[in-house]
N, C-alpha and C positions, 0 to 999 in steps of 0.2 A: 463605428456604431454608426446603428439608424436611429433617426429619430422619427418623431411620429411627426406628419404631413400638415398635422393643421400649427405647426413650429415651423413652418414657411411664413407665415403671417407676419413672423418677425421680423426686425432688421434685422442684416447679416451683421450685427456687432452685439446683438439678441441672440444669436443663435450661436455663436462663440463662443458667448460667457458660459450657455447651454449646455454647450458641447463637453466647455470646459471644465465646470462646475459634474458635469455625470462622470470624466475621467477624474476626477480626485475622489471623487467615492467610489468609482469601482474598484481602482488604485487602492484605499486606505481598507475596501472589506477585503479584498484579496491578500493585503500584507499583514492582517487580524485572523484572518482562518489559513491562509499557503505561506507563510513567512521565511517557513523553514527549508519550504519545497525552493521558493525563488533564493533564497542561501544557495541551497546545493545545485540548481542551476548554473549562481553567479560561479562561484568554485567549479562546474567545468568548462565552464566559458574559459575560466585563469590560463592564461597559457604559462604562469607558474605555478600550476598546483601538476604533480607527476601525472604523467601518460594512465599508468594503471588505473591511481584513481578519476585520474576525470572518464577513463571511461565509464568507470563503477558507477559514478554520480551522474553520469550522462544515461545511460540505462536506466537506472533511479527514473530522472526527470520524467524519461520520457514515458514512463508506465506511471503518473503521478504520484510517484512515491510510494508505489510498493510493486517488487520484484521478487520473485522463486528466484529463488538461490543458487539452483541450478541452471537460469542462466545467465550467469555475473561470476560463474567459478571461474574460467579461466583468468579472467582479471582481477579476480578478488589475492586468489591464488599468490599473486605477483607483491602484494601489497606488505608493504614489513610493516612493525610495531609502528614504528613513526605514524607512517601512512592512515594505519589504522585507527589508529589517536585522532586524528584529523579527524576522520569519517565519523566518530564519534561525538568528537567538536562541533561536529555540522546537526548533531541528533540522529545521526541513521543506527536502526538497531540491525547489528548481523546477527540473524536467529538461526537457531536449525535449519528454517525450511526458509526461510523469505527473509527475504530487506526489506526495511521499511520503515518511515516515519513516521511517528507516532503521532504525530501533531493532524497527521492526512486523514487520521480515524472518524477522527471526531465527526460529528453530524453534521456541523456548519462548513467545514471544509471539503463533506462529499458532496454538497452542496453545490458547492464553487467548483471544484473540481467538477462533479456531470456536467454543471451548467456553462464552463469552458472548453469543455471535450467537446459535448453539441454544441455550441456554435463554431468552432474548425470546421463542423463536417456539415454545418447549415442545419442539425436537426431537429426534435424539438428535445427538448427536456423531457426526460422519462420520470415514467415512476421509482419515488426510492424506497428502501425500507423504512421504517419507525423508525422512529433516531437512536432509540432503547435497543435495538435489535444486538445481537451480538452473532447465534446463534438459530440459524434459519434451514430449513428443509430446502432444500435440491429442484431449484424452480429446473425448466424446462432450458434447452440452447441459448438459445437467444438471453435469455432474461439469467440464469449463470454467466456469459461473460460479462455484462453486467455487474453483477453481486463480487463479479473475480477482479472487476478493477474499481470497486468501490473497498477492495480486501479484505475482502473474505475465501477463501480456502476450500479445497472441495472434501470431502474427506467421507465418502460415498452418499447415502441418503440423507444427509446433511451436508448445511456448509461455518463453517467456524473461521469469526474474525480474527484475523494473524496474531493480532498481539496476543490475545487468549490460546494459541494454540500455541506457540512460544511458550509461554505459562505452563502449561501445562507439558511441552517438550520437557523446559527444562526443570519443573520437577522429576520428571523419570528419570533424567541423567543425575541428577542430584542423588537419590534413591539410586541408582547404579554403581554412586561412589561410597555409597555406606549415609549419603544425610538425612537419610529420610527411609520411614522402611517400607513404603507401597511403594511401587513404580510407577501406579498411577493414580493422580490427585483425587478422592473419588469423591468428597465433596465439593472439588470445585465443577468434576465433572455431571455430577448429580443435578448440582444450582444453576448446568446452563444448561440440562436438558438435554445433554447428547444419549445416544442410544450405544447400547454395544456397537452394534456396528461398525459407527463414527469412530468408537472410540479405539474399535481392532484396525483400522485404515488410518488412526492415526500412531497409533502403536507404529505401526511396520513402516510407512512414507519415514518415522524419526528410527528404524534399525532396531526394533524388538519383533521377536516372533513368542503363540503363546506356547508354551512349556506343552511337550509330549505329554507328560502321564499326572501332570500337578499342576494344580492352579498357579497363575502367574505369567510373569512374560519372562524371554531370557533374552538379552543382551546380542545379536546378529551384524551391527553392522547395518550401514545404508548400503544398498545395489539402486541404478538409477532405475527409475522406472520405465517402464514402458511405457503410459498411457500419461501423456507430458499437459499440468496444469494449464484450464484453460483459464486463456489470458484476455484483457477487454477488447479481441479484434483486433490486432495490429497495432503496433507504432503509430501513432497520429501525431506526434511530436507538440500537440498542445498547450504545454508548460513549458516551449522550448523561451518563451518572449517573456515569461513570469523572472526571469535572469536581473530583463533591465527598466521590473517594472518596481517603481517608487512609490512612496505613498505620498511621499511631497513633487514629485512630477517627475 
């Protein structure tokens, strides 16, 4: 923690009091916004946590609470029912395309995750998308990596927040099993402003293909993507220290 040089005029005891007060404030704010991320990190470092579960949690925490399911496919496949239940208890959502902690998608959590990652690399705090943004036009490569790290998945010309991606994917699979009439939740897609190209990309990513001679979609199953999802620029381990960060110090 770097203090303003003007605080050098204070006595040593006063400076230490300022540092302690600032540290307490940071711990409290981080716990409020990233409490589930810290607890997931603590579980990943706990020797009593099963190896496969520790691996999934460690990779998830390294990426700030959001990671493509394909990146944790191997350790995720080793988890038994009880271990998956533990994932759920920790607040981890296992989606069709991504694993994520819903808490970290909130605006204040995004701000703190970005601040911690920027501090880790001694970089400037970048501009963040509007607080209410859930669907955005796909920006140039550099900005795309930032949005991916914040929890937006690229769907061709647009990027959609991963919890909304999962909501649309769940609707599609429920429709396939007969719980809904149409595979695409058209009302939600329209409300989000998704383009036909973005919807097509999402449907292909979750295993559907356009019907050849009629309107609609056919389930074909997922195939490995040739183009990997844009990540936040490599694992920085910016969130590893959260495991030991508690609001009471």
